[in-house]
N, CA, C and O atoms as a GROMACS GRO file, in nm:
protein
  436
    1MET      N    1 -11.765  -9.470   4.775
    1MET     CA    2 -11.848  -9.571   4.837
    1MET      C    3 -11.793  -9.707   4.796
    1MET      O    4 -11.779  -9.737   4.678
    2LYS      N    5 -11.761  -9.786   4.896
    2LYS     CA    6 -11.712  -9.919   4.866
    2LYS      C    7 -11.829 -10.009   4.829
    2LYS      O    8 -11.944  -9.966   4.832
    3THR      N    9 -11.799 -10.131   4.794
    3THR     CA   10 -11.903 -10.221   4.744
    3THR      C   11 -12.003 -10.261   4.851
    3THR      O   12 -12.123 -10.266   4.824
    4PHE      N   13 -11.957 -10.289   4.974
    4PHE     CA   14 -12.050 -10.333   5.078
    4PHE      C   15 -12.155 -10.227   5.112
    4PHE      O   16 -12.273 -10.261   5.120
    5PRO      N   17 -12.117 -10.098   5.132
    5PRO     CA   18 -12.221  -9.997   5.156
    5PRO      C   19 -12.317  -9.981   5.038
    5PRO      O   20 -12.435  -9.953   5.056
    6PHE      N   21 -12.265 -10.000   4.916
    6PHE     CA   22 -12.354  -9.993   4.800
    6PHE      C   23 -12.457 -10.106   4.803
    6PHE      O   24 -12.573 -10.084   4.770
    7ILE      N   25 -12.414 -10.226   4.842
    7ILE     CA   26 -12.507 -10.339   4.850
    7ILE      C   27 -12.611 -10.314   4.959
    7ILE      O   28 -12.729 -10.342   4.939
    8ILE      N   29 -12.567 -10.262   5.073
    8ILE     CA   30 -12.661 -10.230   5.180
    8ILE      C   31 -12.761 -10.124   5.133
    8ILE      O   32 -12.881 -10.135   5.161
    9ALA      N   33 -12.713 -10.022   5.063
    9ALA     CA   34 -12.801  -9.917   5.011
    9ALA      C   35 -12.902  -9.975   4.912
    9ALA      O   36 -13.019  -9.937   4.914
   10ALA      N   37 -12.857 -10.066   4.827
   10ALA     CA   38 -12.949 -10.128   4.730
   10ALA      C   39 -13.055 -10.212   4.801
   10ALA      O   40 -13.170 -10.214   4.758
   11VAL      N   41 -13.017 -10.282   4.906
   11VAL     CA   42 -13.114 -10.363   4.982
   11VAL      C   43 -13.216 -10.274   5.053
   11VAL      O   44 -13.334 -10.305   5.055
   12VAL      N   45 -13.169 -10.162   5.110
   12VAL     CA   46 -13.261 -10.071   5.180
   12VAL      C   47 -13.357 -10.005   5.081
   12VAL      O   48 -13.476  -9.992   5.110
   13VAL      N   49 -13.307  -9.965   4.965
   13VAL     CA   50 -13.394  -9.907   4.862
   13VAL      C   51 -13.496 -10.011   4.814
   13VAL      O   52 -13.612  -9.978   4.793
   14SER      N   53 -13.452 -10.134   4.798
   14SER     CA   54 -13.544 -10.240   4.756
   14SER      C   55 -13.651 -10.264   4.862
   14SER      O   56 -13.766 -10.289   4.828
   15ALA      N   57 -13.614 -10.256   4.990
   15ALA     CA   58 -13.712 -10.272   5.097
   15ALA      C   59 -13.813 -10.158   5.096
   15ALA      O   60 -13.932 -10.181   5.120
   16GLY      N   61 -13.768 -10.037   5.068
   16GLY     CA   62 -13.860  -9.924   5.059
   16GLY      C   63 -13.958  -9.939   4.944
   16GLY      O   64 -14.077  -9.910   4.960
   17CYS      N   65 -13.911  -9.985   4.830
   17CYS     CA   66 -14.001 -10.007   4.717
   17CYS      C   67 -14.093 -10.125   4.742
   17CYS      O   68 -14.208 -10.124   4.698
   18LEU      N   69 -14.044 -10.225   4.812
   18LEU     CA   70 -14.129 -10.339   4.847
   18LEU      C   71 -14.241 -10.295   4.941
   18LEU      O   72 -14.352 -10.348   4.934
   19SER      N   73 -14.212 -10.199   5.029
   19SER     CA   74 -14.317 -10.148   5.117
   19SER      C   75 -14.426 -10.078   5.036
   19SER      O   76 -14.544 -10.083   5.072
   20LEU      N   77 -14.388 -10.013   4.927
   20LEU     CA   78 -14.489  -9.953   4.840
   20LEU      C   79 -14.575 -10.060   4.773
   20LEU      O   80 -14.696 -10.043   4.759
   21LEU      N   81 -14.513 -10.168   4.731
   21LEU     CA   82 -14.590 -10.275   4.667
   21LEU      C   83 -14.690 -10.338   4.762
   21LEU      O   84 -14.795 -10.386   4.719
   22PHE      N   85 -14.659 -10.338   4.892
   22PHE     CA   86 -14.751 -10.394   4.991
   22PHE      C   87 -14.842 -10.288   5.051
   22PHE      O   88 -14.895 -10.306   5.161
   23HIS      N   89 -14.859 -10.177   4.979
   23HIS     CA   90 -14.952 -10.069   5.014
   23HIS      C   91 -14.921 -10.006   5.149
   23HIS      O   92 -15.010  -9.984   5.231
   24HIS      N   93 -14.794  -9.978   5.172
   24HIS     CA   94 -14.752  -9.903   5.289
   24HIS      C   95 -14.670  -9.782   5.244
   24HIS      O   96 -14.549  -9.778   5.266
   25PRO      N   97 -14.734  -9.682   5.181
   25PRO     CA   98 -14.658  -9.568   5.130
   25PRO      C   99 -14.596  -9.484   5.241
   25PRO      O  100 -14.504  -9.405   5.215
   26GLU      N  101 -14.643  -9.500   5.365
   26GLU     CA  102 -14.584  -9.423   5.474
   26GLU      C  103 -14.441  -9.468   5.505
   26GLU      O  104 -14.366  -9.396   5.571
   27LEU      N  105 -14.402  -9.588   5.458
   27LEU     CA  106 -14.267  -9.638   5.478
   27LEU      C  107 -14.174  -9.604   5.362
   27LEU      O  108 -14.061  -9.653   5.356
   28MET      N  109 -14.220  -9.520   5.269
   28MET     CA  110 -14.141  -9.489   5.152
   28MET      C  111 -14.015  -9.410   5.184
   28MET      O  112 -13.921  -9.408   5.104
   29PHE      N  113 -14.013  -9.345   5.301
   29PHE     CA  114 -13.894  -9.270   5.338
   29PHE      C  115 -13.770  -9.359   5.346
   29PHE      O  116 -13.658  -9.309   5.343
   30VAL      N  117 -13.790  -9.490   5.355
   30VAL     CA  118 -13.679  -9.585   5.361
   30VAL      C  119 -13.595  -9.575   5.234
   30VAL      O  120 -13.475  -9.604   5.236
   31ILE      N  121 -13.656  -9.536   5.123
   31ILE     CA  122 -13.584  -9.524   4.997
   31ILE      C  123 -13.472  -9.420   5.009
   31ILE      O  124 -13.367  -9.434   4.946
   32MET      N  125 -13.494  -9.315   5.088
   32MET     CA  126 -13.395  -9.209   5.100
   32MET      C  127 -13.289  -9.236   5.206
   32MET      O  128 -13.191  -9.162   5.213
   33LEU      N  129 -13.305  -9.339   5.288
   33LEU     CA  130 -13.210  -9.365   5.396
   33LEU      C  131 -13.065  -9.382   5.350
   33LEU      O  132 -12.977  -9.326   5.414
   34PRO      N  133 -13.035  -9.455   5.243
   34PRO     CA  134 -12.894  -9.467   5.204
   34PRO      C  135 -12.831  -9.333   5.170
   34PRO      O  136 -12.712  -9.312   5.195
   35VAL      N  137 -12.909  -9.244   5.114
   35VAL     CA  138 -12.856  -9.114   5.076
   35VAL      C  139 -12.836  -9.028   5.201
   35VAL      O  140 -12.738  -8.955   5.210
   36VAL      N  141 -12.929  -9.036   5.295
   36VAL     CA  142 -12.922  -8.952   5.414
   36VAL      C  143 -12.816  -9.001   5.512
   36VAL      O  144 -12.750  -8.919   5.576
   37LEU      N  145 -12.798  -9.131   5.525
   37LEU     CA  146 -12.709  -9.186   5.625
   37LEU      C  147 -12.564  -9.196   5.582
   37LEU      O  148 -12.479  -9.240   5.660
   38SER      N  149 -12.532  -9.156   5.461
   38SER     CA  150 -12.393  -9.161   5.415
   38SER      C  151 -12.313  -9.049   5.480
   38SER      O  152 -12.367  -8.968   5.556
   39ASP      N  153 -12.185  -9.044   5.450
   39ASP     CA  154 -12.099  -8.939   5.507
   39ASP      C  155 -12.150  -8.801   5.469
   39ASP      O  156 -12.184  -8.776   5.353
   40VAL      N  157 -12.157  -8.713   5.568
   40VAL     CA  158 -12.204  -8.578   5.543
   40VAL      C  159 -12.104  -8.498   5.460
   40VAL      O  160 -12.142  -8.409   5.385
   41SER      N  161 -11.977  -8.531   5.472
   41SER     CA  162 -11.875  -8.457   5.399
   41SER      C  163 -11.891  -8.472   5.247
   41SER      O  164 -11.847  -8.386   5.171
   42ARG      N  165 -11.953  -8.578   5.206
   42ARG     CA  166 -11.974  -8.598   5.062
   42ARG      C  167 -12.083  -8.507   5.008
   42ARG      O  168 -12.094  -8.489   4.886
   43TYR      N  169 -12.163  -8.447   5.096
   43TYR     CA  170 -12.275  -8.366   5.052
   43TYR      C  171 -12.246  -8.217   5.056
   43TYR      O  172 -12.334  -8.136   5.026
   44LEU      N  173 -12.123  -8.179   5.091
   44LEU     CA  174 -12.090  -8.038   5.085
   44LEU      C  175 -12.096  -7.989   4.941
   44LEU      O  176 -12.134  -7.875   4.914
   45ARG      N  177 -12.057  -8.075   4.850
   45ARG     CA  178 -12.072  -8.050   4.707
   45ARG      C  179 -12.128  -8.177   4.645
   45ARG      O  180 -12.053  -8.255   4.586
   46PRO      N  181 -12.261  -8.198   4.657
   46PRO     CA  182 -12.318  -8.324   4.610
   46PRO      C  183 -12.312  -8.337   4.458
   46PRO      O  184 -12.327  -8.238   4.387
   47PRO      N  185 -12.291  -8.458   4.409
   47PRO     CA  186 -12.290  -8.477   4.264
   47PRO      C  187 -12.429  -8.455   4.205
   47PRO      O  188 -12.530  -8.458   4.276
   48ARG      N  189 -12.430  -8.434   4.078
   48ARG     CA  190 -12.556  -8.406   4.008
   48ARG      C  191 -12.655  -8.520   4.021
   48ARG      O  192 -12.776  -8.497   4.030
   49VAL      N  193 -12.606  -8.644   4.023
   49VAL     CA  194 -12.694  -8.760   4.032
   49VAL      C  195 -12.771  -8.758   4.163
   49VAL      O  196 -12.891  -8.785   4.166
   50ILE      N  197 -12.702  -8.726   4.273
   50ILE     CA  198 -12.767  -8.723   4.402
   50ILE      C  199 -12.867  -8.608   4.410
   50ILE      O  200 -12.974  -8.623   4.470
   51MET      N  201 -12.835  -8.494   4.351
   51MET     CA  202 -12.929  -8.383   4.350
   51MET      C  203 -13.056  -8.420   4.274
   51MET      O  204 -13.166  -8.384   4.315
   52ILE      N  205 -13.042  -8.492   4.164
   52ILE     CA  206 -13.159  -8.536   4.088
   52ILE      C  207 -13.242  -8.633   4.171
   52ILE      O  208 -13.365  -8.624   4.173
   53LEU      N  209 -13.175  -8.726   4.241
   53LEU     CA  210 -13.248  -8.820   4.327
   53LEU      C  211 -13.321  -8.747   4.439
   53LEU      O  212 -13.437  -8.776   4.467
   54TYR      N  213 -13.251  -8.653   4.504
   54TYR     CA  214 -13.314  -8.576   4.611
   54TYR      C  215 -13.438  -8.503   4.561
   54TYR      O  216 -13.545  -8.512   4.621
   55LEU      N  217 -13.423  -8.431   4.451
   55LEU     CA  218 -13.536  -8.353   4.398
   55LEU      C  219 -13.651  -8.442   4.356
   55LEU      O  220 -13.767  -8.410   4.382
   56PHE      N  221 -13.621  -8.554   4.291
   56PHE     CA  222 -13.726  -8.645   4.248
   56PHE      C  223 -13.801  -8.704   4.367
   56PHE      O  224 -13.924  -8.702   4.369
   57LEU      N  225 -13.729  -8.755   4.466
   57LEU     CA  226 -13.793  -8.817   4.581
   57LEU      C  227 -13.866  -8.715   4.668
   57LEU      O  228 -13.972  -8.744   4.723
   58LEU      N  229 -13.810  -8.596   4.680
   58LEU     CA  230 -13.877  -8.491   4.756
   58LEU      C  231 -14.006  -8.447   4.685
   58LEU      O  232 -14.109  -8.428   4.749
   59GLY      N  233 -14.000  -8.431   4.554
   59GLY     CA  234 -14.120  -8.398   4.478
   59GLY      C  235 -14.226  -8.506   4.486
   59GLY      O  236 -14.345  -8.477   4.496
   60PHE      N  237 -14.182  -8.630   4.482
   60PHE     CA  238 -14.276  -8.742   4.494
   60PHE      C  239 -14.343  -8.742   4.631
   60PHE      O  240 -14.464  -8.763   4.641
   61ALA      N  241 -14.266  -8.718   4.736
   61ALA     CA  242 -14.322  -8.716   4.872
   61ALA      C  243 -14.418  -8.599   4.890
   61ALA      O  244 -14.524  -8.614   4.950
   62VAL      N  245 -14.382  -8.482   4.838
   62VAL     CA  246 -14.469  -8.365   4.848
   62VAL      C  247 -14.599  -8.389   4.771
   62VAL      O  248 -14.707  -8.353   4.818
   63ALA      N  249 -14.588  -8.448   4.653
   63ALA     CA  250 -14.709  -8.475   4.574
   63ALA      C  251 -14.800  -8.575   4.646
   63ALA      O  252 -14.922  -8.558   4.645
   64ALA      N  253 -14.742  -8.679   4.706
   64ALA     CA  254 -14.824  -8.777   4.777
   64ALA      C  255 -14.892  -8.714   4.898
   64ALA      O  256 -15.009  -8.742   4.925
   65LEU      N  257 -14.819  -8.630   4.972
   65LEU     CA  258 -14.880  -8.563   5.087
   65LEU      C  259 -14.986  -8.463   5.044
   65LEU      O  260 -15.090  -8.451   5.109
   66ALA      N  261 -14.962  -8.392   4.936
   66ALA     CA  262 -15.060  -8.296   4.886
   66ALA      C  263 -15.187  -8.368   4.843
   66ALA      O  264 -15.297  -8.318   4.865
   67CYS      N  265 -15.173  -8.483   4.781
   67CYS     CA  266 -15.292  -8.561   4.743
   67CYS      C  267 -15.369  -8.606   4.865
   67CYS      O  268 -15.492  -8.610   4.864
   68HIS      N  269 -15.299  -8.640   4.970
   68HIS     CA  270 -15.365  -8.686   5.092
   68HIS      C  271 -15.445  -8.573   5.156
   68HIS      O  272 -15.556  -8.595   5.204
   69TRP      N  273 -15.389  -8.452   5.156
   69TRP     CA  274 -15.456  -8.341   5.222
   69TRP      C  275 -15.556  -8.269   5.134
   69TRP      O  276 -15.654  -8.215   5.186
   70LEU      N  277 -15.537  -8.268   5.004
   70LEU     CA  278 -15.620  -8.186   4.916
   70LEU      C  279 -15.733  -8.262   4.848
   70LEU      O  280 -15.833  -8.202   4.808
   71LEU      N  281 -15.719  -8.392   4.833
   71LEU     CA  282 -15.821  -8.469   4.762
   71LEU      C  283 -15.916  -8.537   4.859
   71LEU      O  284 -15.879  -8.567   4.973
   72PRO      N  285 -16.039  -8.562   4.816
   72PRO     CA  286 -16.129  -8.641   4.900
   72PRO      C  287 -16.074  -8.783   4.918
   72PRO      O  288 -15.990  -8.829   4.840
   73SER      N  289 -16.124  -8.852   5.020
   73SER     CA  290 -16.068  -8.984   5.053
   73SER      C  291 -16.085  -9.085   4.940
   73SER      O  292 -15.999  -9.171   4.921
   74SER      N  293 -16.195  -9.076   4.864
   74SER     CA  294 -16.214  -9.171   4.754
   74SER      C  295 -16.111  -9.148   4.643
   74SER      O  296 -16.057  -9.243   4.587
   75ALA      N  297 -16.083  -9.020   4.613
   75ALA     CA  298 -15.983  -8.989   4.512
   75ALA      C  299 -15.843  -9.024   4.561
   75ALA      O  300 -15.759  -9.068   4.483
   76PHE      N  301 -15.817  -9.004   4.690
   76PHE     CA  302 -15.686  -9.039   4.744
   76PHE      C  303 -15.665  -9.190   4.740
   76PHE      O  304 -15.553  -9.236   4.722
   77GLY      N  305 -15.773  -9.267   4.757
   77GLY     CA  306 -15.761  -9.413   4.745
   77GLY      C  307 -15.716  -9.452   4.606
   77GLY      O  308 -15.638  -9.546   4.590
   78THR      N  309 -15.766  -9.381   4.506
   78THR     CA  310 -15.724  -9.408   4.368
   78THR      C  311 -15.578  -9.370   4.348
   78THR      O  312 -15.503  -9.444   4.284
   79VAL      N  313 -15.537  -9.256   4.401
   79VAL     CA  314 -15.398  -9.212   4.389
   79VAL      C  315 -15.306  -9.312   4.460
   79VAL      O  316 -15.200  -9.346   4.409
   80GLN      N  317 -15.348  -9.358   4.577
   80GLN     CA  318 -15.266  -9.454   4.651
   80GLN      C  319 -15.254  -9.586   4.575
   80GLN      O  320 -15.148  -9.649   4.576
   81SER      N  321 -15.362  -9.629   4.510
   81SER     CA  322 -15.352  -9.753   4.434
   81SER      C  323 -15.261  -9.737   4.312
   81SER      O  324 -15.196  -9.833   4.271
   82VAL      N  325 -15.253  -9.616   4.255
   82VAL     CA  326 -15.161  -9.591   4.145
   82VAL      C  327 -15.017  -9.588   4.196
   82VAL      O  328 -14.927  -9.645   4.133
   83ILE      N  329 -14.995  -9.522   4.310
   83ILE     CA  330 -14.860  -9.514   4.367
   83ILE      C  331 -14.809  -9.653   4.405
   83ILE      O  332 -14.689  -9.680   4.394
   84CYS      N  333 -14.897  -9.740   4.450
   84CYS     CA  334 -14.856  -9.872   4.496
   84CYS      C  335 -14.864  -9.978   4.386
   84CYS      O  336 -14.843 -10.097   4.413
   85HIS      N  337 -14.894  -9.939   4.264
   85HIS     CA  338 -14.905 -10.033   4.153
   85HIS      C  339 -14.765 -10.071   4.103
   85HIS      O  340 -14.677  -9.985   4.097
   86PRO      N  341 -14.743 -10.197   4.067
   86PRO     CA  342 -14.611 -10.239   4.019
   86PRO      C  343 -14.562 -10.162   3.896
   86PRO      O  344 -14.442 -10.146   3.878
   87ALA      N  345 -14.653 -10.114   3.813
   87ALA     CA  346 -14.611 -10.038   3.695
   87ALA      C  347 -14.550  -9.904   3.733
   87ALA      O  348 -14.479  -9.844   3.653
   88PHE      N  349 -14.576  -9.857   3.853
   88PHE     CA  350 -14.515  -9.734   3.902
   88PHE      C  351 -14.393  -9.764   3.990
   88PHE      O  352 -14.291  -9.696   3.981
   89VAL      N  353 -14.406  -9.865   4.075
   89VAL     CA  354 -14.301  -9.894   4.174
   89VAL      C  355 -14.174  -9.949   4.108
   89VAL      O  356 -14.064  -9.911   4.147
   90ILE      N  357 -14.188 -10.037   4.011
   90ILE     CA  358 -14.070 -10.100   3.950
   90ILE      C  359 -13.983  -9.997   3.875
   90ILE      O  360 -13.861 -10.000   3.891
   91PRO      N  361 -14.041  -9.906   3.794
   91PRO     CA  362 -13.955  -9.803   3.734
   91PRO      C  363 -13.893  -9.709   3.839
   91PRO      O  364 -13.780  -9.664   3.822
   92LEU      N  365 -13.968  -9.679   3.947
   92LEU     CA  366 -13.912  -9.597   4.055
   92LEU      C  367 -13.792  -9.667   4.118
   92LEU      O  368 -13.689  -9.605   4.143
   93TRP      N  369 -13.807  -9.794   4.144
   93TRP     CA  370 -13.699  -9.874   4.203
   93TRP      C  371 -13.577  -9.876   4.111
   93TRP      O  372 -13.464  -9.858   4.157
   94LEU      N  373 -13.599  -9.898   3.981
   94LEU     CA  374 -13.489  -9.900   3.885
   94LEU      C  375 -13.422  -9.764   3.874
   94LEU      O  376 -13.299  -9.755   3.863
   95PHE      N  377 -13.501  -9.656   3.877
   95PHE     CA  378 -13.446  -9.521   3.869
   95PHE      C  379 -13.356  -9.491   3.989
   95PHE      O  380 -13.247  -9.437   3.973
   96VAL      N  381 -13.401  -9.526   4.109
   96VAL     CA  382 -13.322  -9.500   4.229
   96VAL      C  383 -13.197  -9.588   4.231
   96VAL      O  384 -13.090  -9.542   4.268
   97LEU      N  385 -13.210  -9.715   4.192
   97LEU     CA  386 -13.092  -9.802   4.187
   97LEU      C  387 -12.992  -9.754   4.083
   97LEU      O  388 -12.871  -9.761   4.106
   98LEU      N  389 -13.040  -9.706   3.970
   98LEU     CA  390 -12.950  -9.652   3.869
   98LEU      C  391 -12.876  -9.530   3.923
   98LEU      O  392 -12.756  -9.514   3.900
   99GLY      N  393 -12.947  -9.444   3.995
   99GLY     CA  394 -12.882  -9.329   4.056
   99GLY      C  395 -12.777  -9.369   4.158
   99GLY      O  396 -12.669  -9.311   4.162
  100LEU      N  397 -12.808  -9.469   4.241
  100LEU     CA  398 -12.710  -9.518   4.338
  100LEU      C  399 -12.589  -9.580   4.267
  100LEU      O  400 -12.475  -9.559   4.309
  101PHE      N  401 -12.614  -9.653   4.161
  101PHE     CA  402 -12.504  -9.716   4.087
  101PHE      C  403 -12.414  -9.610   4.024
  101PHE      O  404 -12.292  -9.621   4.028
  102ARG      N  405 -12.476  -9.508   3.964
  102ARG     CA  406 -12.396  -9.402   3.902
  102ARG      C  407 -12.316  -9.326   4.007
  102ARG      O  408 -12.202  -9.287   3.983
  103TRP      N  409 -12.376  -9.305   4.125
  103TRP     CA  410 -12.306  -9.238   4.233
  103TRP      C  411 -12.190  -9.324   4.283
  103TRP      O  412 -12.082  -9.272   4.313
  104HIS      N  413 -12.213  -9.456   4.292
  104HIS     CA  414 -12.109  -9.550   4.333
  104HIS      C  415 -11.991  -9.544   4.236
  104HIS      O  416 -11.875  -9.539   4.277
  105LYS      N  417 -12.021  -9.544   4.106
  105LYS     CA  418 -11.914  -9.536   4.005
  105LYS      C  419 -11.842  -9.401   4.011
  105LYS      O  420 -11.720  -9.394   3.992
  106GLU      N  421 -11.917  -9.293   4.037
  106GLU     CA  422 -11.857  -9.161   4.044
  106GLU      C  423 -11.763  -9.150   4.164
  106GLU      O  424 -11.658  -9.085   4.154
  107LEU      N  425 -11.798  -9.211   4.276
  107LEU     CA  426 -11.714  -9.206   4.394
  107LEU      C  427 -11.591  -9.294   4.380
  107LEU      O  428 -11.488  -9.266   4.442
  108GLN      N  429 -11.599  -9.399   4.299
  108GLN     CA  430 -11.485  -9.486   4.280
  108GLN      C  431 -11.378  -9.424   4.190
  108GLN      O  432 -11.260  -9.455   4.202
  109SER      N  433 -11.420  -9.336   4.100
  109SER     CA  434 -11.323  -9.278   4.006
  109SER      C  435 -11.254  -9.156   4.066
  109SER      O  436 -11.169  -9.096   4.001
   0.00000   0.00000   0.00000
């Protein structure tokens, strides 16, 4: 991954996390776009960092959907306020950016 695609990926991930801060968790899929839209040939044998990112984001999405379907609306409002809280979103953003950075370094070597 060259530097320009990495910058675009970082901006898209930041936009996805910003959507969480503005209480739009339905737009969180934007966080995964840089990973999904990259070359498919790189995913025939994905690096460990990308597998960790995939599993983490997939687990997070499944948990959010399960809370929406399984909990009453008042409890889901509480879960949504926790998911959209800066104390949750900022570490998520840093974790995904760190994964992208490590993947960028791995592809350069």
